Structure formats: structure tokens, C-alpha cells
Phi, psi and omega in degrees: 000139180288143178280133177256139179250133181283170185292337180284313180052032185298304182242040183289354174236138174231138181262129183248148179227124185297153179301138178084359184293336181275352182294335181287354183273000175291144183210162174255141183296131179210128184298338180221094181208185180289349182235014177209153183111187183236138178220153176254157178209141175247129186234138171307126187293347176286348179251018188301313184293334177289310183293327177302318180289322177299315181295317181302313183289320179299313181289330175293315180291326181234087187300340180269005179256141180222120179251116180261113186254132171249131181257134181199196177283165178299321178299319179295324179296312179294322178299318179294321179295316184280342173271004178065024178276341176216158179259347186222142176220157174235121189216177184260011174216156179280160174282141182276164178299321179295320178294321178300314180298317180295320180293318177298318180296322181292318176299318180297317183287315188267333182244351182064030185236142172267120183240157176252125178265117180248146175214150179210140171287125183254342182193166171240122184252131175274143175268116187254158180233127184238147176225167177297147180299338180278349178286130183280349180295134180246330183207158178218148174276166177301319179294320177296320177296319178299318179295323178293314184292332180273346182092358179295323171259107187256346179230150181298330180292345175290340185259321180197158178305122186208146176271355179286163184261226184291144179279126177248112180268130180239122173250168176294303177215146181292338178262011184281169178294331176294318178297320178296318178299313180299316180297315184283316189269328181260324187255002179052042176091352178287154183287158174294150183284170180290351179269006181260128184237151176267118180283334180102332179197163178295313178303327179291329175300314178303314183299314181296315182293320180293333182263347188229105180297342180277348188274152170229127183257148178240126182198166177287150188294335181296339180279349183245012178270155181223087181278102185296337180285332186239003184302322183253016182286143170282172177302319181294318180293321177298314181299314182295328181291326181268339177281341179288149175291154177117174186282150171246126182272151178291165184269159175271175179262146183298154175256002180296324180226172177266125178267122185283146168280150179227139175227149173295156183297333181260014181235124182284340182265135178255153186227146169273160185280055173285156183301322179301318184281339169288318183298316183266002176083005181293319177283124194277346188245105182211162180215161182269153172240129182239148170246131183235136181214150172251006184283149176281164181291342181269359181261151182297329175295321176292325177295321179292322176300315179296324180294311183295321182276352181268185188298320181291314178301324180287328175295322178298315179300321179302322182289340182279349178103352175262178187262120176293151187263334195236013176237139182299145183250134176256126178274134185236131178276133179241155175293149180295147173226153176279000000 
């Protein structure tokens, strides 16, 4: 029988981890190993809440390991990698073959070292759009979103009969990877419109949207999930929940704001950015998340890379509401909800 997915698709995906998979996490204390020591990492700030949880669980599991993360723009992350200030970054694009060659040559010239550049897709993130609960808009097509982002549609009444005024688009930063995604994927390289503003941070986007019915916010889907099982968890409880054998269910979407449905221009059905719809491609706006490192496997930075790309790291990603890249997904049928 074919599996049917309900309109909520809240936990339509469950991440499974085979019995005994955590047994490989046992280790012996060593001041300089893959599970002990200190390493730095630069992460695209749109993925901050994801990496915070990865670091928390890694450091809980390995008390002698310390990962110091700096959050910034994607450009800053690559700049830090190529200036040899960090060995690991988390960004929304993979490193190119030409960049790998240049990075290896720089290590050889400046450090006299032959290094291996590794990269892996760790997740698929949906780009979500949020509005105030008082906004009557429920869904937008890809073309309508493009018109909003370019400024061609400047008022809500341009889209549907509305008493609201001018559309105010809020991004974290105009130079962020989210802004780049909107420019490249929605606007085909055209600039953002004059109605697009930089909020300065993801939390500030929430504040503006919650206070302004005219605003529409753009952010990664992990920021709008509300996992009731882990919302009030301590670091220890979070770690124990993902280190345990068994499935991890996906997160629900927040009720603080309204999350808009989006549909392709040739599709009559619109979708919210639930994990199921990211998984099957129904939700049209998504991007990849990559982890790139020059660290060896015997270094704690290399150990953290293995952790994030491995089964435990992928279970953590599942709990954040985005789609993990490297662990098999089990589809689960849920009863319908309104």
C-alpha cells in the first residue's frame, strides 16, 4: 500500500540509527586526538542554531574536546579558511576543485605541509518566508516571491485584496548567503529591491515580523521549528536523546509567526517547508549546507567533521527541522490534522 502523507507533514520523516551505533564513540583520553584538544570553526551565521547543538553534543560526549565557533557571513568563512586562520567552515556551497588546489598550494608554501581538503554535504535547508499572524496572506508562488524581492510588487494589495500597506522584506544581512540565494535563485542575478532591509540578525527578523503586519521575513527553516520534545532540554538531555538508539522525529513549525506556503508556478498545490516536502522536492526553495575541513582525522577538528557527517551529527540535524544528508530516512504515516 502506498504511504499517504498528511497536510501537516510535521514528523513525516524519522531518522533511524542502528543498535550499537553509539558504541564506536568510546574513547581513551589523549591530549591531542580526534576527541580531545581545541579547534576553531567559522560558520555561516544562518546555520548558527544548528552548529550550536552539534558542538554541545560533541563536547558533552567528549569532555576533553573544545570547538570554538565564530559566526559570520559565508564570505568571511571562506576568507578565514584561505587565510589559514581556521581549518573548518560550514557554508551553503561546496568548495570548487580550483579552490582546493589553491588551498593545498598555500599550505605547502606557507606551512610546508601537504593537506587533504575534505568536504561533505551535511544537510538540505529550506528557505522559509514568515509573516505576522494578522497578515491574511497564506501562500505565494515563486514568481510572486520574485516580484516581492525585486520590488516590482511593493504593496500587499498587488498580490491580493488587502488592507495592509507597503511590503517590507527583512533579511539577516544583505551580504549573507540567504541574500545571495535570493539573488541567484529567485531573481536570476538581478539586485534586491529597495524594499529589502537588513535586520542584522535572525532573532531581529522575528521581532520585526511579530511587530509589523506589513513585513515578510526570509530565513532558514531551522529557525522556525518548534521541537516540543527538546525545546526545554538541557545540553545533557539533548545529548542523551540523540545518543540513544532509535528514531528521531522531525520538528514542527513555530506558531509565533505565520509560515507561508510556496508553490511553483506550474503547480497548483502550495507547500510549507516541512522536512517531508524538502525530502520529496515539493517545497521549491532549498539550498545545500556543506562542511569543509583541512584537518586530519587525528585532529579534534577532523574528529568534529567526522561527528557532524556521521550518524549522531545527522540525528541532531534531523531534530532542527532541516533535512539531514547522510543518514537514511524512514517515512512515517501520521493521522491527518487540520
